[in-house]
C-alpha positions as CSV (number, residue, x, y, z in Angstrom):
1,X,-0.3,0.4,0.2
2,X,1.3,3.5,-1.2
3,X,2.2,5.8,1.7
4,X,-0.6,8.7,-0.1
5,X,-3.6,5.6,0.0
6,X,-2.8,5.6,3.8
7,X,-2.7,8.9,4.1
8,X,-5.9,9.0,2.3
9,X,-7.2,6.6,5.0
10,X,-6.3,8.7,8.1
11,X,-7.8,11.5,6.6
12,X,-11.0,9.4,6.3
13,X,-11.0,7.9,9.8
14,X,-10.2,11.1,11.1
15,X,-13.3,13.2,8.7
16,X,-15.6,10.1,10.0
17,X,-14.5,10.7,13.4
18,X,-15.0,14.6,13.5
19,X,-18.7,13.6,11.5
20,X,-19.2,11.4,14.8
21,X,-18.8,13.7,17.4
22,X,-20.8,16.5,16.3
23,X,-23.8,14.7,15.1
24,X,-23.4,13.2,19.3
25,X,-23.0,16.8,20.5
26,X,-26.2,17.9,18.1
27,X,-27.8,14.7,19.5
28,X,-27.0,15.9,22.8
29,X,-27.8,19.2,22.3
30,X,-31.4,18.5,21.3
31,X,-31.8,15.8,24.4
32,X,-30.7,18.5,26.8
33,X,-33.2,21.3,24.9
34,X,-35.8,18.6,25.2
35,X,-35.1,18.0,28.5
36,X,-35.5,21.9,29.9
37,X,-39.1,21.9,27.6
38,X,-40.3,19.0,29.8
39,X,-39.4,20.3,33.0
40,X,-42.0,22.9,32.5
41,X,-45.0,22.1,34.2
42,X,-48.4,23.2,32.0
43,X,-51.0,25.0,34.0
44,X,-53.9,26.7,33.8
45,X,-54.7,30.5,35.2
46,X,-57.1,32.6,35.6
47,X,-57.1,36.6,37.1
48,X,-57.8,37.0,40.9
49,X,-61.2,38.8,40.9
50,X,-63.2,40.3,43.6
51,X,-67.1,39.4,43.9
52,X,-69.4,38.3,46.4
53,X,-69.8,35.1,48.6
54,X,-72.9,34.0,51.0
55,X,-72.5,31.9,54.2
56,X,-74.6,29.3,53.8
57,X,-75.8,26.7,55.7
58,X,-76.8,23.2,54.8
59,X,-80.7,21.7,56.6
60,X,-83.0,19.0,54.9
61,X,-86.6,18.9,56.2
62,X,-90.0,18.3,54.8
63,X,-92.8,20.2,53.3
64,X,-95.8,21.7,56.2
65,X,-99.1,23.6,55.3
66,X,-99.6,26.8,57.3
67,X,-102.3,25.4,58.8
68,X,-103.5,22.1,59.2
69,X,-106.9,20.9,60.5
70,X,-108.7,17.6,61.2
71,X,-112.7,18.2,61.1
72,X,-114.4,16.0,63.8
73,X,-118.3,15.8,64.5
74,X,-119.8,16.9,66.9
75,X,-122.1,14.5,68.3
76,X,-121.8,11.0,67.8
77,X,-123.5,8.7,64.6
78,X,-123.0,8.0,61.7
79,X,-121.8,9.5,58.0
80,X,-124.6,10.4,55.9
81,X,-123.1,12.1,53.4
82,X,-119.6,14.4,52.5
83,X,-120.1,17.0,50.9
84,X,-116.0,17.5,50.0
85,X,-113.7,15.6,48.2
86,X,-110.2,15.5,48.3
87,X,-108.7,18.9,46.4
88,X,-112.0,21.3,46.9
89,X,-111.3,24.7,48.1
90,X,-113.9,25.2,51.0
91,X,-114.9,28.5,52.8
92,X,-114.8,28.6,56.8
93,X,-118.0,27.4,58.0
94,X,-119.1,25.8,54.4
95,X,-120.7,22.4,55.5
96,X,-118.0,19.6,54.8
97,X,-120.6,16.6,55.3
98,X,-123.6,15.8,57.1
99,X,-124.1,13.3,60.3
100,X,-127.3,11.4,61.5
101,X,-127.2,10.5,65.1
102,X,-128.7,7.0,65.1
103,X,-130.2,6.2,68.7
104,X,-132.7,3.8,67.9
105,X,-135.8,5.0,69.2
106,X,-134.8,8.5,68.7
107,X,-134.8,11.0,66.1
108,X,-133.1,14.2,65.0
109,X,-132.3,16.4,62.7
110,X,-128.9,15.7,60.8
111,X,-126.3,17.1,62.2
112,X,-123.9,19.7,59.7
113,X,-120.0,19.7,59.9
114,X,-118.8,23.2,58.7
115,X,-115.4,24.0,58.1
116,X,-113.1,26.1,61.1
117,X,-110.9,27.4,58.7
118,X,-110.8,28.5,54.9
119,X,-108.6,25.4,53.1
120,X,-108.0,23.1,50.6
121,X,-110.0,19.6,51.7
122,X,-106.4,17.0,51.3
123,X,-108.1,14.5,52.8
124,X,-111.2,12.7,53.1
125,X,-111.0,10.3,55.9
126,X,-114.2,7.7,55.8
127,X,-116.8,6.8,53.4
128,X,-121.4,7.4,54.6
129,X,-122.3,4.5,57.1
130,X,-119.1,5.0,58.6
131,X,-119.5,5.1,62.5
132,X,-118.4,8.6,63.8
133,X,-117.6,10.0,67.4
134,X,-116.5,13.6,68.7
135,X,-112.8,13.7,70.8
136,X,-113.4,13.8,74.3
137,X,-111.9,14.4,77.3
138,X,-110.8,10.9,77.9
139,X,-108.5,8.6,75.4
140,X,-110.6,8.4,72.8
141,X,-109.3,11.3,70.1
142,X,-112.5,11.1,67.8
143,X,-112.7,10.1,64.5
144,X,-112.0,12.9,61.7
145,X,-114.4,13.5,58.5
146,X,-111.5,15.4,56.9
147,X,-108.8,17.6,56.7
148,X,-108.3,21.2,56.0
149,X,-104.9,22.6,54.8
150,X,-104.0,26.1,53.7
151,X,-100.8,25.9,51.9
152,X,-101.0,30.1,50.4
153,X,-97.5,29.5,52.6
154,X,-95.7,26.7,53.6
155,X,-93.4,25.8,56.3
156,X,-90.0,23.9,56.6
157,X,-89.3,22.8,60.2
158,X,-85.0,22.5,60.7
159,X,-83.2,21.7,63.6
160,X,-80.2,23.8,64.5
161,X,-77.4,22.4,65.7
162,X,-76.2,24.6,69.4
163,X,-72.8,25.8,67.8
164,X,-74.3,27.5,65.1
165,X,-76.9,29.2,66.6
166,X,-75.2,32.2,67.4
167,X,-75.4,32.8,64.0
168,X,-80.0,32.9,64.0
169,X,-82.2,35.6,63.6
170,X,-85.5,35.7,62.6
171,X,-86.4,37.2,59.1
172,X,-82.8,35.5,58.0
173,X,-83.5,34.5,54.0
174,X,-83.7,31.2,52.2
175,X,-83.7,29.4,49.7
176,X,-85.3,26.1,48.9
177,X,-84.9,23.6,46.4
178,X,-87.8,20.2,46.3
179,X,-86.9,17.4,43.6
180,X,-90.4,18.1,41.5
181,X,-88.8,21.4,40.6
182,X,-85.1,21.0,40.0
183,X,-84.2,24.4,38.4
184,X,-86.1,26.0,40.2
185,X,-85.3,28.0,43.3
186,X,-88.1,29.2,46.6
187,X,-87.4,32.0,48.6
188,X,-87.8,31.9,52.0
189,X,-87.3,33.3,55.8
190,X,-87.2,32.7,59.4
191,X,-90.2,33.1,60.5
192,X,-90.0,31.5,64.3
193,X,-87.5,30.4,66.3
194,X,-87.8,28.4,69.1
195,X,-85.9,29.4,72.6
196,X,-84.4,26.9,74.1
197,X,-81.7,24.3,73.2
198,X,-83.5,20.5,73.4
199,X,-80.7,18.8,75.9
200,X,-81.5,15.6,73.8
201,X,-80.6,16.8,70.9
202,X,-78.8,20.0,71.2
203,X,-80.7,21.3,68.7
204,X,-83.1,24.5,68.2
205,X,-85.7,24.6,66.3
206,X,-86.7,26.7,63.8
207,X,-89.4,27.9,60.9
208,X,-88.8,28.4,57.2
209,X,-91.7,30.7,55.4
210,X,-92.3,30.0,52.0
211,X,-94.8,31.8,49.7
212,X,-97.0,29.1,48.0
213,X,-99.1,31.6,45.4
214,X,-99.3,28.8,42.9
215,X,-99.6,25.9,45.2
216,X,-96.6,24.5,44.0
217,X,-94.9,23.3,46.9
218,X,-97.0,20.8,48.8
219,X,-97.3,19.5,52.6
220,X,-95.3,16.2,52.5
221,X,-92.8,17.0,49.6
222,X,-89.0,16.5,50.7
223,X,-87.2,19.8,50.7
224,X,-83.0,21.3,50.9
225,X,-82.9,24.5,52.5
226,X,-80.2,26.4,52.1
227,X,-80.0,29.4,55.0
228,X,-77.9,32.2,54.3
229,X,-76.2,33.6,57.2
230,X,-73.8,36.2,55.6
231,X,-73.3,38.0,52.9
232,X,-70.6,40.1,52.2
233,X,-70.0,41.6,48.9
234,X,-66.6,43.2,46.4
235,X,-64.1,40.6,48.5
236,X,-61.4,38.6,46.7
237,X,-62.5,35.3,46.7
238,X,-61.0,32.0,44.4
239,X,-62.1,28.8,42.9
240,X,-62.0,26.0,46.0
241,X,-60.1,23.8,43.4
242,X,-57.4,26.5,43.6
243,X,-56.3,26.1,46.9
244,X,-53.9,23.7,48.6
245,X,-53.8,22.4,51.9
246,X,-50.1,21.5,53.4
247,X,-50.0,20.9,57.4
248,X,-52.9,22.9,57.7
249,X,-51.8,25.3,56.1
250,X,-53.6,26.8,53.0
251,X,-51.7,27.9,49.9
252,X,-51.8,28.8,46.5
253,X,-49.6,29.4,43.2
254,X,-49.3,32.6,41.0
255,X,-47.4,32.6,38.2
256,X,-45.1,35.8,37.7
257,X,-42.8,35.9,34.3
258,X,-43.4,32.1,33.5
259,X,-42.5,30.6,37.5
260,X,-44.6,29.6,39.9
261,X,-44.9,31.4,43.5
262,X,-46.4,29.9,46.1
263,X,-48.5,32.0,49.0
264,X,-50.1,31.1,52.0
265,X,-53.9,32.0,52.5
266,X,-56.0,33.2,55.2
267,X,-59.3,32.0,54.5
268,X,-63.2,33.2,55.1
269,X,-66.5,32.3,53.9
270,X,-67.0,29.3,51.5
271,X,-69.2,28.6,49.4
272,X,-70.0,26.0,47.3
273,X,-66.8,25.8,44.9
274,X,-65.3,29.4,45.6
275,X,-64.2,31.0,49.3
276,X,-63.1,34.0,50.9
277,X,-59.3,35.2,50.4
278,X,-59.1,37.3,53.5
279,X,-54.9,37.9,52.4
280,X,-52.2,36.0,50.9
281,X,-53.3,37.2,46.8
282,X,-54.2,40.5,44.6
283,X,-56.4,41.3,42.2
284,X,-55.1,40.7,38.5
285,X,-52.8,38.4,40.1
286,X,-51.8,35.2,37.3
287,X,-53.8,32.3,39.7
288,X,-52.9,28.5,39.0
289,X,-56.4,26.7,38.9
290,X,-55.0,23.4,37.1
291,X,-51.5,21.5,37.9
292,X,-50.8,23.5,40.9
293,X,-50.0,19.7,42.3
294,X,-47.0,19.0,40.5
295,X,-45.6,22.8,41.6
296,X,-42.9,23.7,44.0
297,X,-41.7,27.7,44.7
298,X,-39.9,28.4,41.7
299,X,-41.2,25.9,39.0
300,X,-41.3,26.8,35.4
301,X,-44.3,26.6,33.8
302,X,-46.2,26.7,30.6
303,X,-49.6,28.5,30.6
304,X,-52.4,26.2,28.4
305,X,-55.0,28.5,27.6
306,X,-58.3,26.3,28.0
């Protein structure tokens, strides 16, 4: 092999080595660049804003009529005639039934049974021919003929735990929802509060009065009551999902120039998915709402648009 040929081979090996080395450097640089990109945590943010928030206590209860009266005969005897049926509207003193005293050997005029209040016939208890008796001072409770209810207003009775009674006062606003109208809220107010705490349940009973002009709410319906005990306006609020609980303290992350900053928060009232921020955030800051679990103070981030 000639000397020239050897030189060419050596040069070829050197060139190949340089090419391989440069290729390695390019690949390494790309890997480093890619690694740097991976270190950026994707997050969603929203600006911190002012808003309104309410302190709400949640209760369940049953809808009850404003007034409910069972009507009894004045004298014992047999039911001769029902003059009303369930669903009928009646006026006070309107005759709702006729009763025959039905005493052997004696003849009496039929006894009229009158409505003591105006309202709606909710239930007819007996058919004609049934034996009836009025309430007495003894153990006998009597035989009711009909039940009359007034439902222009209805009410819900709720039991307030002792530790929450300090928040309770008359005329507090309430919102009522029932399954029959899932997309509708009915306004109400606290109309009565008992002055004592039940020693067995450690609760205080309150009555929520609800206007019912269309008679949509019916006695017996299951109701969910949101009692609004406080309302604050024009204050700093944040989504509950943005808050992290770490060692019994509340934190959130904000983004400044692409870097995550952890801030300790002091929180106030919570209403469903939002919470009052007493201190720790400033209006207009970019608050992390998704991805904060992957952040530490100083993390580089990539803001993802919703």
